[in-house]
C-alpha positions in Angstrom: 9.9 -8.8 14.7 11.3 -5.7 13.0 8.4 -3.5 12.1 9.9 -0.1 11.1 10.9 1.5 7.9 12.7 4.8 7.2 15.8 6.6 8.2 14.7 10.2 9.0 10.9 9.8 9.0 10.4 6.4 10.6 7.1 4.4 10.4 6.5 1.6 12.9 3.4 -0.6 12.7 1.9 -2.6 15.6 -1.1 -4.6 16.5 -2.9 -7.8 15.4 -6.0 -8.5 13.4 -8.1 -9.6 16.4 -6.2 -7.8 19.2 -7.6 -4.7 21.0 -6.3 -2.3 18.3 -3.8 -1.7 15.5 -1.8 1.4 14.9 1.4 3.1 14.0 4.1 5.4 15.4 5.4 8.0 13.0 8.7 9.5 14.2 10.9 12.2 12.7 8.2 14.5 11.3 9.2 18.1 11.8 7.0 20.3 14.0 4.2 22.4 12.4 2.8 20.1 9.8 -1.0 20.4 9.6 -2.9 17.3 10.7 -6.4 17.2 9.2 -8.4 14.5 11.1 -11.3 14.7 8.5 -8.8 13.9 5.7 -7.4 11.0 7.7 -11.0 9.7 8.2 -11.6 10.1 4.4 -8.5 8.1 3.5 -9.5 5.3 6.0 -12.9 5.2 4.3 -11.3 4.5 1.0 -9.6 1.5 2.4 -12.8 0.3 4.2 -14.9 -2.5 2.6 -17.6 -0.8 0.5 -19.8 -3.5 -1.1 -20.4 -7.1 -2.2 -16.9 -7.3 -3.8 -15.2 -6.7 -0.4 -15.1 -8.5 2.9 -18.1 -8.5 5.3 -15.8 -7.3 8.1 -16.4 -3.6 8.3 -14.5 -1.7 11.0 -15.5 1.9 11.9 -11.9 2.9 12.2 -12.4 5.4 15.0 -8.8 6.4 15.2 -7.2 8.2 18.1 -4.2 10.6 17.9 -2.4 9.7 21.2 0.7 11.8 20.8 2.7 14.1 18.5 -0.2 16.4 17.6 -1.3 19.6 19.4 -3.8 22.2 18.2 -4.0 20.5 14.8 -0.2 20.4 14.0 2.6 18.0 14.6 4.8 18.8 17.6 7.9 17.0 16.4 7.6 14.2 18.9 6.6 10.7 17.9 3.1 10.7 16.5 1.1 7.7 17.7 -2.2 6.6 16.0 -4.4 4.0 17.6 -7.3 2.3 15.7 -9.5 0.0 17.8 -10.7 -3.4 16.4 -14.4 -3.3 17.1 -15.8 -6.0 14.7 -13.9 -9.2 15.7 -15.1 -12.8 15.4 -12.2 -14.9 16.7 -14.3 -18.0 16.9 -14.2 -18.3 13.1 -10.5 -19.2 13.4 -10.5 -21.4 16.5 -10.7 -24.7 14.6 -8.0 -23.7 12.1 -5.2 -22.6 14.4 -3.1 -25.7 13.7 -3.7 -25.7 10.0 -1.5 -23.8 7.6 -3.7 -21.8 5.2 -2.2 -22.2 1.7 -0.2 -19.1 0.6 -0.6 -17.4 4.0 2.1 -16.8 6.6 0.8 -19.3 9.1 3.4 -22.0 8.6 6.4 -19.6 8.2 5.2 -17.7 11.3 5.0 -20.9 13.2 8.6 -21.7 12.2 9.9 -18.3 13.2 7.9 -17.6 16.4 7.5 -21.2 17.7 3.7 -21.0 18.3 3.8 -17.8 20.4 2.4 -15.7 17.5 -1.3 -14.6 17.5 -2.9 -16.7 14.8 -6.4 -15.2 14.8 -7.2 -13.7 11.4 -3.5 -13.7 10.5 -2.5 -11.8 13.6 0.3 -9.3 13.0 0.5 -10.4 9.3 -3.1 -9.4 8.6 -4.1 -6.7 6.2 -5.9 -5.2 9.1 -2.6 -3.7 10.2 -2.5 -1.5 7.1 -5.3 0.7 8.5 -2.6 2.4 10.6 -0.4 2.9 7.5 -3.3 4.6 5.7 -3.8 7.0 8.7 -0.1 7.9 8.8 0.1 8.2 5.0 -2.8 10.7 5.1 -0.6 13.0 7.2 2.3 12.5 4.9 0.3 13.1 1.8 -0.9 16.4 3.1 2.7 17.4 3.8 3.7 16.4 0.3 0.7 18.2 -1.2 1.9 21.5 0.5 5.1 21.1 -1.5 3.3 20.4 -4.8 3.8 16.7 -4.7 0.8 14.5 -5.5 0.3 10.8 -5.9 -2.4 8.2 -6.3 -2.9 4.5 -7.2 -5.4 2.8 -9.5 -6.1 -0.7 -10.7 -4.4 -1.3 -14.0 -5.5 -4.9 -14.5 -8.0 -7.0 -12.6 -8.4 -10.6 -13.9 -8.9 -10.1 -17.6 -10.1 -6.5 -17.4 -7.4 -4.0 -18.4 -7.6 -0.3 -17.7 -5.7 2.5 -19.4 -2.3 3.3 -17.8 -1.4 6.7 -16.5 -0.5 9.2 -19.2 -1.5 12.7 -18.0 -0.5 11.8 -14.4 -1.6 15.0 -12.7 -5.1 15.1 -14.2 -5.6 11.3 -13.6 -4.6 11.7 -10.0 -7.4 14.3 -9.7 -9.8 11.8 -11.2 -8.9 9.1 -8.7 -9.2 11.5 -5.8 -12.6 12.7 -7.0 -14.0 9.2 -6.5 -14.9 8.2 -3.0 -14.3 4.5 -3.6 -12.0 4.2 -6.6 -11.9 0.7 -8.1 -10.5 1.5 -11.5 -10.2 4.6 -13.6 -12.6 3.2 -16.2 -14.5 -0.1 -16.7 -15.7 -0.1 -13.1 -18.7 -2.4 -13.8 -16.6 -4.9 -15.7 -14.0 -5.0 -12.9 -16.6 -5.5 -10.2 -18.2 -8.3 -12.2 -14.9 -10.2 -12.3 -14.6 -10.1 -8.5 -18.2 -11.1 -8.0 -17.8 -14.0 -10.4 -14.8 -15.3 -8.5 -16.6 -14.9 -5.2 -19.6 -16.9 -6.5 -17.2 -19.8 -7.3 -15.7 -19.6 -3.8 -12.5 -18.3 -5.4 -10.5 -15.0 -5.6 -8.7 -12.9 -8.2 -5.6 -10.7 -8.4 -4.2 -8.1 -10.8 -1.9 -5.1 -11.2 -2.1 -1.7 -9.6 -0.3 1.4 -10.9 1.0 4.3 -8.8 1.8 7.7 -10.2 3.7 10.5 -8.5 4.0 14.0 -9.9 5.9 17.1 -8.6 9.0 15.3 -7.2 12.1 17.4 -7.7 15.0 16.0 -9.8 17.8 14.6 -7.7 15.9 12.6 -5.1 17.3 9.2 -4.2 20.7 7.6 -4.1 22.8 5.4 -6.5 23.3 1.7 -5.8 21.8 0.3 -2.6 19.5 3.2 -1.6 18.1 3.9 -5.1 14.6 5.4 -5.0 13.4 2.2 -6.8 15.0 0.2 -4.0 13.4 2.0 -1.1 10.0 2.0 -2.8 10.3 -1.7 -3.6 11.2 -2.5 0.0 8.1 -0.7 1.2 5.9 -2.3 -1.4 7.0 -5.8 -0.5 6.0 -5.2 3.1 2.4 -5.7 1.9 1.6 -9.4 1.9 -0.3 -9.4 -1.4 2.5 -7.8 -3.4 4.6 -10.3 -5.5 6.2 -8.1 -8.1 7.2 -4.5 -9.1 8.3 -2.7 -12.2 9.1 0.9 -12.9 8.0 2.7 -16.0 7.7 0.2 -18.8 9.6 -2.3 -16.6 9.7 -5.8 -18.1 8.3 -4.4 -21.4 11.6 -2.7 -22.0 13.2 -6.2 -22.5 11.6 -6.6 -25.9 12.7 -3.2 -27.2 15.9 -2.0 -28.7 17.7 0.9 -27.0 16.6 3.3 -29.7 13.0 2.8 -28.6 13.6 2.1 -24.9 15.5 5.4 -24.3 13.8 8.6 -23.1 15.2 11.4 -25.2 15.9 14.7 -23.3 14.7 18.1 -24.4 14.1 21.6 -23.1 10.5 22.7 -22.3 9.8 26.1 -20.8 13.3 26.4 -19.4 13.5 23.0 -17.8 14.8 19.6 -18.8 12.2 17.0 -19.6 12.1 13.7 -21.4 10.0 13.2 -24.6 8.8 9.8 -23.2 8.9 8.3 -19.7 9.7 4.6 -20.2 12.1 4.7 -17.3 9.3 5.8 -14.9 11.0 9.1 -13.8 14.1 7.5 -12.3 17.6 7.2 -13.8 20.5 5.8 -11.8 18.3 5.4 -8.8 17.6 9.2 -8.7 14.6 11.1 -9.9 14.9 13.0 -13.2 11.9 15.4 -12.6 9.4 13.4 -14.7 6.4 11.6 -13.0 7.5 8.5 -11.1 5.5 5.5 -12.2 5.5 1.9 -10.9 3.3 -1.1 -11.1 2.7 -3.8 -8.5 1.6 -7.4 -9.0 -1.1 -8.2 -6.5 -1.8 -11.9 -6.0 -5.3 -13.4 -5.6 -6.5 -13.4 -2.0 -5.3 -16.7 -0.5 -8.3 -17.0 1.8 -10.9 -18.9 -0.3 -13.8 -21.0 0.8 -12.9 -24.0 -1.4 -11.5 -27.1 0.2 -7.7 -27.1 0.0 -4.9 -29.5 0.9 -2.7 -28.4 3.8 -1.0 -29.8 6.9 -1.6 -29.8 10.6 1.8 -28.4 11.6 1.4 -29.3 15.3 0.7 -33.0 14.7 2.8 -33.2 11.5 0.2 -34.8 9.2 -1.7 -33.9 6.0 -5.1 -32.3 6.4 -7.8 -30.5 4.4 -9.0 -27.0 5.1 -12.3 -25.3 4.3 -12.0 -21.7 5.4 -14.7 -19.9 7.3 -14.6 -16.3 8.4 -14.9 -13.0 6.4 -12.5 -12.4 3.5 -12.0 -10.3 0.4 -12.5 -12.1 -2.9 -10.0 -9.5 -4.2 -7.8 -7.2 -2.1 -6.8 -5.2 -5.1 -9.3 -2.3 -4.6 -8.5 -1.9 -0.9 -4.7 -2.2 -1.5 -4.7 1.0 -3.6 -5.0 3.5 -0.8 -2.5 1.4 1.3 0.1 1.6 -1.5 -0.4 5.3 -1.9 -0.1 5.9 1.8 3.0 3.8 2.2 4.6 5.5 -0.8 3.8 8.9 0.8 5.7 7.9 4.0 8.7 6.8 2.0 8.7 10.0 0.0 8.6 12.1 3.2 11.6 10.2 4.5 13.5 10.6 1.3 12.8 14.3 1.0 13.8 14.8 4.7 17.1 13.0 4.0 17.7 15.2 0.9 16.6 18.6 2.0 16.4 18.4 5.9 13.7 17.7 8.3 12.1 21.1 8.1 11.5 20.8 4.4 7.7 20.4 4.8 7.3 23.7 6.8 9.8 25.9 4.9 8.2 28.7 2.8 
């Protein structure tokens, strides 16, 4: 398995859903970055299940900073975060280990790892592993905030409920951050009702999340193969529920003529801006100084209680599967802080590559 991303600031994830712990190693951070453990705990709480629309597996996420931090600041050595798994029920999966759960990684993992993988709760492929990403991302977000860079993710569409897209990105990021458990900018009751209706029918639901980033300098990213869109997309597709990405108006640009799709340039208070932001703040793979906006398609949770057709991949025969265990009827609320955290890690890496590793502690 290859479990790392980044060139200058490198994130490595480790652990399994039902193993002793999950965690991350964050390598390449410069010394002197403040590490606020209360803020890390707050971000982990945003990812944690928070009601009937989420899974019943609630982990306390009592994280430990094992290395790389001294007296509240990074040391410059690899920063290791460990988060124990304390609410595990492996017996729920014992009868299902040879059955491929539809749209999960069970069968593809069996083909790649020949039965040596840990299958309990999805093992290393589980969304549980994202807890470490959120913890690492909290440190990166505070480093970004010190340089005036802020970001957040909200639900744009959930089932047939559609929220308003980001317009005034900076103020809407503040709105999201002001909510302890943000589900959606508006229409929260309607969105939760969609999830609970799917849960009552032993089913699940997906949707679209939108991420906004403000304060990035123009000139960040590379042309061609290391475009900012490319590195953000690579990170996003590491998350198992993500099946599509678009920047700015994305696929909507296809139905427009160039005269409407283009973002005209103009001067505003001595700086270059665009009159619209249909390109999502990126031209030629490089930031243009406008807010970066991208949307992710999040599929319905594949773990559902309905009986489904599958195969027994050990015996090589057809089978039926009725899942037990604890699962989210929609992962879309809980994926929002994960997307934000992983984006923050990518941005720290890109900024370190562009301006040097001490960028986050320079005056």
